[in-house]
KEDOMAR-653885 format. One record per residue: residue in one letter; x, y, z of N, C-alpha, C, CB in turn. Coordinates in pm, whole numbers, plus 50000, padded with zeros to 5 digits. Glycine has a CB too. Layout:
REM KEDOMAR-653885
a_X_Y_Z_X_Y_Z_X_Y_Z_X_Y_Z
...
END
This chain:
REM KEDOMAR-653885
m_23138_61146_69303_23035_61104_69498_23088_61145_69629_23027_60920_69549
t_23267_61089_69586_23354_61159_69700_23312_61339_69751_23524_61154_69629
a_23318_61379_69637_23328_61517_69648_23168_61594_69663_23414_61565_69514
d_23022_61513_69613_23006_61560_69693_22931_61541_69825_22993_61620_69644
t_22985_61415_69936_22931_61386_70007_23049_61519_70112_22908_61215_70012
d_23179_61523_70034_23252_61604_70131_23169_61742_70137_23414_61625_70087
l_23138_61781_70091_23043_61952_70050_22920_61886_70146_22974_62003_69815
r_22870_61872_70175_22742_61827_70222_22780_61848_70358_22689_61678_70182
r_22913_61735_70389_22923_61700_70539_22908_61881_70607_23108_61599_70579
p_23016_61954_70581_22969_62109_70667_22851_62162_70716_22988_62215_70598
g_22720_62098_70672_22638_62156_70658_22546_62050_70693_22637_62223_70549
r_22573_61992_70745_22512_61881_70790_22547_61884_70985_22585_61739_70689
r_22699_61910_70974_22762_61896_71118_22680_62090_71195_23011_61880_71093
r_22678_62175_71065_22598_62308_71154_22453_62238_71236_22531_62458_71016
s_22368_62204_71079_22292_62145_71123_22272_62084_71291_22302_62076_71038
f_22339_61980_71294_22372_61887_71408_22390_61974_71540_22510_61801_71375
w_22511_62114_71532_22526_62147_71631_22344_62328_71662_22731_62175_71618
v_22325_62313_71554_22172_62394_71575_22060_62344_71661_22099_62405_71444
a_22063_62201_71624_21963_62128_71666_21982_62091_71817_21951_62012_71579
l_22147_62066_71859_22154_61964_71980_22088_62073_72134_22360_61900_71999
p_22055_62183_72094_21974_62282_72236_21854_62182_72247_21904_62487_72194
l_21836_62196_72107_21679_62161_72160_21637_62044_72171_21580_62206_72085
i_21747_61953_72115_21724_61790_72189_21707_61787_72325_21849_61689_72174
a_21886_61847_72352_21879_61862_72498_21721_61916_72580_22000_61973_72524
f_21699_62026_72569_21597_62079_72613_21455_62020_72658_21587_62150_72534
a_21433_61891_72526_21354_61781_72505_21342_61693_72632_21409_61705_72393
v_21461_61648_72595_21593_61562_72696_21525_61558_72903_21806_61715_72678
l_21533_61681_72871_21507_61728_73050_21405_61753_73043_21575_61849_73131
a_21287_61823_72946_21161_61831_72989_21020_61694_73037_21128_61911_72881
a_21189_61623_72920_21074_61427_72957_21101_61402_73092_21143_61233_72858
l_21236_61421_73100_21282_61403_73294_21204_61451_73339_21408_61468_73375
f_21251_61558_73368_21087_61641_73497_20996_61592_73437_21036_61840_73513
w_20910_61528_73339_20769_61546_73340_20722_61422_73436_20704_61545_73183
f_20823_61255_73406_20811_61196_73435_20835_61193_73650_20864_61147_73327
r_20908_61274_73668_21001_61303_73786_20832_61344_73870_21159_61460_73757
l_20794_61428_73798_20622_61432_73855_20508_61377_73890_20567_61469_73811
g_20541_61273_73859_20420_61155_73832_20361_61106_73706_20304_61194_73891
s_20428_61091_73624_20289_61049_73496_20270_61238_73476_20076_60925_73592
g_20364_61325_73518_20284_61444_73439_20149_61523_73538_20207_61361_73283
d_20132_61414_73627_20017_61524_73761_20070_61651_73753_20028_61482_73960
p_20045_61723_73750_20030_61907_73792_20023_61911_73912_19899_62002_73743
s_19932_61835_73996_19919_61850_74160_20022_61808_74199_19813_61781_74237
r_20136_61714_74164_20248_61647_74229_20387_61688_74257_20262_61554_74170
i_20371_61826_74171_20500_61893_74153_20587_61946_74317_20456_62035_74049
p_20659_61836_74377_20751_61848_74410_20720_61987_74554_20837_61864_74274
s_20773_61976_74679_20785_62099_74754_20932_62037_74792_20657_62142_74885
a_21062_62154_74823_21126_62119_74927_21107_62163_75080_21232_62142_74891
l_20994_62222_75113_20948_62252_75241_20904_62100_75298_20824_62369_75235
i_20830_61950_75213_20826_61868_75262_20878_61856_75351_20835_61811_75217
g_20858_61863_75527_20894_61779_75608_21002_61847_75650_20909_61652_75563
r_20973_62036_75633_20997_62100_75740_20898_62167_75819_21075_62173_75711
e_20912_62264_75901_20829_62280_75995_20827_62424_75890_20871_62264_76175
v_20659_62463_75928_20579_62563_75841_20715_62716_75838_20385_62606_75944
p_20699_62794_75789_20781_62933_75735_20729_63055_75886_20694_63002_75523
p_20792_63102_75983_20758_63164_76055_20722_63305_76058_20816_63138_76109
t_20610_63309_75958_20536_63464_75910_20400_63443_75919_20564_63522_75747
a_20437_63540_76026_20300_63589_76072_20214_63678_75943_20330_63697_76215
l_20093_63654_75957_19982_63740_75894_19896_63790_75941_19923_63701_75822
p_19814_63913_75981_19717_63970_75948_19629_63961_75922_19719_64005_75911
a_19501_63974_76058_19395_63909_76010_19270_63978_75839_19318_63908_76166
l_19194_63924_75834_19139_63952_75714_19018_64079_75804_19068_63785_75619
d_19011_64197_75724_18946_64286_75824_18854_64291_75761_18993_64412_75868
g_18758_64316_75883_18626_64342_75912_18533_64145_75864_18576_64516_75788
l_18672_64050_75885_18584_63900_75874_18551_63859_76009_18673_63766_75803
v_18413_63813_76017_18374_63751_76158_18245_63599_76138_18289_63910_76260
a_18330_63557_76221_18270_63446_76264_18152_63432_76403_18386_63372_76285
d_18024_63413_76346_17931_63365_76518_17968_63480_76596_17995_63197_76626
g_17954_63666_76526_17979_63818_76580_18125_63800_76624_17869_63875_76719
t_18235_63681_76605_18397_63719_76666_18520_63727_76555_18450_63588_76780
p_18557_63824_76564_18664_63865_76447_18755_63682_76405_18810_64021_76539
v_18777_63654_76283_18828_63563_76289_18953_63616_76300_18796_63482_76204
p_19079_63554_76353_19218_63572_76420_19307_63566_76312_19258_63464_76529
g_19436_63660_76258_19571_63657_76130_19565_63498_76150_19768_63752_76171
l_19689_63458_76113_19798_63350_76098_19924_63392_76209_19858_63346_75922
d_19869_63338_76302_20052_63317_76441_20073_63181_76417_20031_63337_76675
p_20216_63190_76386_20252_63069_76317_20276_62911_76480_20436_63128_76205
s_20245_62981_76586_20275_62902_76677_20040_62831_76692_20388_63023_76840
a_19968_62887_76632_19893_62755_76620_19843_62644_76558_19839_62765_76636
f_19941_62627_76471_20015_62500_76430_20012_62390_76514_20146_62522_76411
k_20147_62416_76595_20146_62364_76698_19996_62289_76801_20213_62464_76745
g_20040_62091_76836_19899_62060_76834_19792_61977_76775_19868_62133_76816
k_19810_62043_76632_19671_62025_76538_19745_62048_76431_19530_62128_76553
v_19668_61911_76368_19678_61895_76230_19589_62027_76127_19615_61737_76208
s_19628_62057_75986_19609_62189_75951_19588_62166_75818_19716_62286_75984
l_19469_62197_75738_19515_62212_75588_19492_62416_75599_19375_62093_75441
v_19608_62393_75502_19611_62580_75498_19629_62557_75344_19771_62698_75599
n_19478_62669_75265_19477_62639_75123_19499_62859_75138_19285_62522_75031
v_19592_62868_75008_19608_62970_74946_19559_62980_74823_19714_62993_74946
w_19491_63141_74860_19376_63183_74794_19345_63264_74740_19310_63187_74831
a_19265_63343_74653_19229_63495_74602_19091_63478_74561_19324_63559_74470
s_18982_63581_74569_18891_63600_74510_18872_63649_74409_18844_63630_74555
w_18981_63654_74280_19066_63676_74168_19051_63518_74078_19238_63720_74228
c_19073_63446_74156_19116_63309_74077_18995_63189_74070_19255_63237_74161
v_19084_63209_74002_18921_63099_73927_18881_62953_73985_18952_63042_73739
p_19000_62809_73976_18962_62757_74055_18955_62793_74172_18995_62685_74046
c_18980_62859_74241_18906_62897_74392_18782_62904_74415_18933_63015_74442
h_18758_62989_74321_18584_62938_74334_18494_62803_74325_18520_62998_74238
a_18576_62683_74226_18550_62613_74217_18602_62498_74282_18540_62628_74140
e_18693_62524_74433_18743_62457_74490_18641_62458_74620_18878_62490_74492
a_18596_62617_74633_18540_62637_74815_18442_62578_74857_18494_62771_74865
p_18337_62509_74756_18290_62446_74822_18307_62282_74890_18216_62474_74772
l_18380_62221_74782_18437_62143_74842_18554_62162_74965_18468_62088_74751
l_18563_62347_75021_18709_62330_75092_18575_62330_75227_18879_62490_75073
v_18449_62339_75192_18334_62383_75314_18323_62244_75376_18161_62449_75254
q_18342_62127_75255_18297_62020_75319_18402_61930_75388_18223_61949_75228
l_18543_61945_75367_18656_61915_75452_18625_62000_75592_18805_61960_75373
a_18567_62116_75570_18605_62177_75731_18497_62127_75834_18602_62364_75740
e_18426_61996_75752_18305_61945_75864_18362_61869_75956_18182_61855_75808
d_18482_61818_75927_18640_61791_75998_18653_61819_76083_18748_61834_75965
r_18626_61850_76205_18631_61964_76264_18733_61951_76373_18502_62003_76306
e_18817_61817_76377_18958_61794_76435_19049_61829_76368_18992_61675_76464
l_19061_61888_76252_19093_61986_76154_19166_62090_76129_19026_62022_76135
q_19218_62162_76101_19202_62294_76167_19262_62363_76048_19278_62321_76322
m_19144_62470_75988_19159_62551_75859_19212_62626_75868_19076_62597_75798
i_19288_62658_75790_19307_62799_75757_19396_62880_75594_19390_62834_75891
g_19314_62963_75592_19358_63024_75491_19486_63099_75460_19280_63085_75476
i_19496_63160_75404_19615_63269_75364_19542_63343_75194_19813_63153_75334
n_19494_63425_75200_19436_63489_75100_19533_63577_75073_19310_63545_75122
y_19557_63571_74927_19690_63641_74858_19639_63706_74710_19828_63510_74829
k_19705_63888_74847_19723_63938_74698_19554_64028_74667_19755_63767_74571
d_19481_64009_74746_19368_64010_74753_19289_64165_74791_19354_63905_74839
a_19198_64203_74775_19120_64302_74831_19008_64247_74924_19064_64384_74723
a_19020_64337_75020_18939_64378_75143_18794_64311_75131_18926_64547_75153
d_18719_64357_75052_18631_64328_75024_18559_64255_74934_18617_64384_75031
n_18634_64172_74868_18677_64096_74759_18672_63969_74834_18817_64136_74691
a_18786_63988_74903_18775_63842_74999_18619_63806_75032_18861_63864_75167
r_18617_63876_75135_18462_63883_75230_18374_63802_75183_18378_64022_75231
r_18386_63898_75032_18223_63905_74959_18271_63775_74900_18161_64056_74829
f_18365_63704_74836_18376_63577_74812_18374_63448_74960_18511_63585_74729
l_18392_63521_75048_18385_63412_75204_18193_63389_75205_18465_63537_75413
g_18160_63524_75174_18002_63550_75208_17898_63437_75078_17967_63764_75178
r_17929_63381_74987_17938_63315_74899_17923_63210_74906_18007_63327_74856
y_18036_63147_74951_18037_63015_74960_18050_62995_75122_18155_62952_74868
g_18077_63030_75190_18094_62948_75323_18233_63030_75313_18086_62750_75329
n_18299_63006_75470_18449_63027_75522_18447_62922_75593_18494_63158_75606
p_18551_62842_75546_18566_62734_75563_18680_62680_75723_18609_62704_75419
f_18722_62852_75733_18846_62898_75804_18808_62917_75942_18908_63030_75746
a_18892_62842_76030_18899_62931_76170_19054_63057_76175_18920_62787_76321
i_19134_63019_76094_19201_63114_76049_19263_63189_75921_19257_63095_76099
v_19313_63301_75917_19269_63339_75818_19396_63492_75756_19100_63368_75863
g_19510_63424_75728_19601_63555_75732_19597_63630_75561_19788_63499_75784
v_19626_63748_75581_19656_63853_75483_19787_63785_75418_19681_64012_75554
d_19831_63814_75289_19950_63820_75254_19904_63914_75116_20027_63667_75240
g_19996_64036_75157_19916_64203_75070_20020_64144_74952_19960_64436_75159
n_20114_64156_75019_20213_64173_74882_20318_64069_74879_20296_64320_74876
g_20267_63928_74879_20306_63777_74861_20461_63739_74950_20328_63748_74675
r_20480_63813_74952_20590_63828_75054_20593_63615_75112_20518_63987_75217
a_20446_63590_75190_20469_63488_75273_20449_63330_75142_20338_63507_75423
a_20358_63345_75008_20365_63280_74914_20523_63227_74864_20293_63355_74831
i_20589_63337_74867_20707_63319_74823_20723_63228_74940_20800_63443_74796
e_20755_63189_75081_20848_63184_75187_20764_63017_75201_20844_63331_75333
w_20601_63017_75144_20587_62880_75108_20623_62831_75033_20511_62843_75096
g_20666_62842_74904_20709_62765_74799_20607_62783_74734_20748_62632_74816
v_20510_62851_74709_20398_62921_74626_20409_62868_74502_20405_63075_74615
y_20361_62835_74392_20371_62836_74257_20261_62926_74175_20365_62696_74219
g_20165_62935_74274_20011_62996_74216_19911_62971_74305_19955_62931_74077
v_19871_63068_74326_19693_62961_74387_19603_62902_74263_19543_63093_74482
p_19483_62834_74345_19538_62799_74478_19620_62656_74471_19413_62790_74586
e_19721_62682_74602_19766_62571_74653_19694_62536_74785_19906_62584_74667
t_19765_62413_74811_19674_62384_74975_19757_62266_74991_19466_62343_74983
f_19841_62277_75194_19930_62257_75248_19893_62142_75369_19978_62382_75278
v_19880_62010_75384_19866_61971_75498_19986_61973_75575_19811_61862_75495
v_19941_62019_75707_20053_62044_75812_20015_61955_75924_20067_62203_75863
g_20148_61879_76035_20098_61800_76105_20123_61912_76184_20138_61661_76124
r_20069_61809_76329_20095_61892_76498_20210_61955_76497_20110_61792_76640
d_20323_61881_76464_20450_61955_76489_20470_62064_76407_20562_61874_76476
g_20391_62108_76321_20397_62224_76267_20555_62183_76145_20410_62358_76410
t_20526_62049_76082_20587_62004_75983_20473_62026_75842_20632_61851_76024
i_20557_62069_75745_20458_61999_75636_20443_61865_75550_20461_62072_75549
v_20347_61819_75598_20325_61648_75519_20274_61620_75365_20202_61562_75604
a_20212_61725_75307_20202_61743_75161_20184_61855_75106_20117_61681_75113
k_20181_61882_75028_20153_61995_74945_20065_61988_74780_20296_62046_74928
l_19937_62066_74803_19834_62048_74647_19845_62116_74571_19700_62057_74639
v_19899_62104_74410_19914_62240_74340_19833_62222_74279_20022_62287_74270
g_19764_62376_74244_19628_62374_74170_19504_62376_74238_19619_62264_74095
g_19388_62311_74181_19234_62318_74275_19240_62210_74310_19082_62346_74211
i_19112_62221_74445_19116_62039_74537_18984_61970_74425_19035_62041_74791
t_19001_61880_74380_18882_61844_74334_18822_61708_74417_18901_61823_74182
p_18742_61669_74386_18691_61523_74457_18800_61380_74391_18488_61491_74398
e_18887_61381_74360_18937_61279_74283_19073_61312_74382_18936_61293_74094
n_19141_61430_74415_19232_61452_74485_19230_61459_74615_19273_61530_74451
i_19103_61488_74681_19088_61522_74802_19131_61378_74829_18949_61587_74852
e_19044_61252_74756_19077_61104_74819_19282_61066_74787_18943_60959_74702
t_19308_61076_74644_19441_61065_74642_19556_61119_74719_19459_61091_74550
v_19514_61301_74726_19623_61372_74786_19546_61355_74957_19650_61556_74706
l_19512_61409_74992_19480_61492_75114_19430_61421_75177_19409_61601_75112
k_19346_61342_75232_19283_61246_75305_19396_61166_75337_19171_61175_75236
p_19457_61070_75281_19584_61001_75248_19709_61079_75344_19612_61014_75068
a_19736_61242_75327_19843_61296_75374_19779_61297_75534_19888_61444_75293
i_19656_61384_75560_19591_61417_75641_19610_61261_75729_19455_61478_75585
a_19523_61172_75697_19590_61085_75765_19704_61036_75846_19590_61049_75721
k_19818_61047_75755_19954_61007_75763_19967_61147_75872_20057_60994_75594
a_19946_61242_75858_19969_61341_75979_19960_61294_76149_19855_61453_75956
r_19811_61259_76114_19753_61209_76243_19803_61102_76294_19629_61183_76239
a_19823_60963_76203_19934_60854_76286_20029_60900_76360_20016_60770_76202
k_20130_60995_76279_20243_61024_76310_20251_61065_76448_20287_61108_76229
a_20170_61200_76470_20166_61240_76603_20110_61143_76699_20097_61357_76612
l_19995_61014_76627_19969_60908_76807_20065_60840_76810_19832_60782_76838
t_20133_60802_76676_20310_60764_76708_20361_60831_76821_20419_60813_76585
k_20424_60925_76803_20523_61053_76866_20454_61004_77029_20478_61271_76791
a_20307_61033_77007_20215_61000_77177_20232_60842_77268_20016_61001_77136
l_20227_60793_77157_20233_60661_77252_20417_60625_77292_20148_60505_77145
t_20481_60684_77203_20637_60639_77154_20681_60709_77330_20728_60748_76957
k_20619_60871_77361_20634_60961_77453_20614_60921_77555_20577_61053_77444
a_20475_60819_77610_20384_60780_77720_20487_60663_77755_20209_60737_77679
r_20549_60566_77643_20636_60429_77671_20743_60535_77751_20711_60316_77503
a_20815_60620_77710_20953_60641_77793_20986_60729_77875_21044_60656_77730
t_20823_60698_77902_20826_60831_78058_20719_60715_78168_20696_61067_78006
g_20732_60560_78113_20667_60489_78199_20481_60522_78207_20750_60521_78333
s_20411_60550_78154_20280_60620_78168_20197_60550_78112_20268_60746_78118
END
């Protein structure tokens, strides 16, 4: 019995070392899953939260007009003084079609600046997309080569960011907008950004004695 046991031991050792990388991967995957918030893909963290928006200017979407006026491209200075919702989208993106009516609803909040970043899209297709669903954006910047998306830390379209009046990113939503994450992610983030701006204004007023 002892001889049989000794013969089996090398095989068992080899099996253990072969399985070890798989075990380590499973443990790391489980930790990553729980850190995302019980596996909610919309809560993937972003290193940009709390930082200023990327200083990248983007050209306007060619031929896009609202009320007879060309819709401007993205100038980073547009973030200053306004709470903004930035949506990265494309006409070829299936979830973008599903979330488009919800963006139109969010645009009914006139105090919220709606900004679109059109990602690797054809201008004709992008205009048709907005013509079909309605254009919720006051600003549309074109990211033709995907460089801006990299700077914004985009995993894939669609993604949505809430930006405070000081130009810092407050929240990031990965994936399509839904009625549920509007209530659980976007509206709380917008309220947080507005409360922060109000607190800042009050602090400044007290400091100046006005």
